[in-house]
N, C-alpha and C positions, 0 to 999 in steps of 0.2 A: 414092190408095189406100194405106192403111197395110199395110206388109209386115213379117212377122216375120223377124228376123235372129237366128240363133243364133251367138253369139260365144263360142268356146271357146278360152281361152288362160290359162295359169297365171300370167302376169305381171299383177298387179293394176293397174299403171299403164296397161298396154295396154288391159285390159278397161274401166277407167273412162274413159280418154280416147276410145277408139273408140266406146264406148257413148254418151257425151255428144254426140259429133259426129254419129253416125247418128240419135240421137233428135232432135237439132235439125233434121235433114233430114226428119223425119216418120216415121222407121222405129220399130217396136217392137223392142226388143232384149232378148234373154234371154242374159245374160252369166254364164258358168260357168268354173270354174278347173281341173277335172279331167275325164277322159274319162267316168267314171261319171255325173257330173252332166249332161254333154252327152247321153249316151245316155238318161237319164231324161227330159230335156227333149224329145228326139225322140219318145219314146214317148207323152208327153202331147200334143204337137202338132208336126206336121212343119213345119219352117221353110220360108220362101220362098227363103232363102239362108242358108248356113252358112259362117262364117269359122272355120277350125279350125287351131290351132297343131299342127304335125306332132310336135313333141317335148314335148307336155304330159304330165303324169303320167297313166298309163293308156294313153297312145298315141293320137295323132290318127288313126292308121290305123284303129283300131277304130271310131272315130266316123264316119269317111268310109265305111267298109264298111257300117255299120249304115244310113246314109242311102241309099247306092246299092243295098243289098239290099232296101230297103223298096219294095214294089210301088206304093205310093201317093205316093212322093216325086217331085215334079215340079219341085223347086227346083234351085238351083245350089250348088256347093261351091267355096269358095276356100280353098286350103291356104296358110297363111303359115309360112314356114320359112327358116332359114339353111342347111338341110341340102343336100348336093349333089343335083343332078338325079336321079342314079341311085337315090336312096333312095325316090323316089316310084314306085310301080308303074305301068308303062306302061298297064295296064288302066284305072287311074283317069283318066289323061289321055285315053284313048280314049273315056271316058264323059263327057267334058266338064268334068272337074275343072280349075279354074284354079289356077295356082301364083303366089304373090306372095312374092318374096324379102324377108326381113328384112335390114336395117332397111327399112321402107317409109315413104312419106309418107302422111299422112292424106288429103290431097286425091286421091292416086292410089287409095287403098283405097275412098274414098267413090265415086269415079267408076266403079270396077270393080263395086262393089255395085249402084249404080244402073244400070249398063249391063246387068248380068245379070238384074236384076229388072224392067227396063222392058218392059212388055207389048207395046210397038209395035215 
């Protein structure tokens, strides 16, 4: 089953590399570089999983809040960041948001995406 992954990160190399890896694994990827683009993507179609850079222009927090506040969102959120733990609201973690610290390995990210999108 093809799943939609929203990849929101302001670093072009991360967007391109992660997109290629996920697409090779059969995922559809919508890669964007700023929070406003991510929010527009969410309004067009809710993703099955969102990978959101916490420190991207416009703020990853706004993107995560929009997803979690959407009554129809049933997907998962992975926040990628080098920021200290305390910068992520505890309420996000309580709602199932997963944190992946930068720098990360692509195999670990792919495994995490596939673990949270696996229907079984």
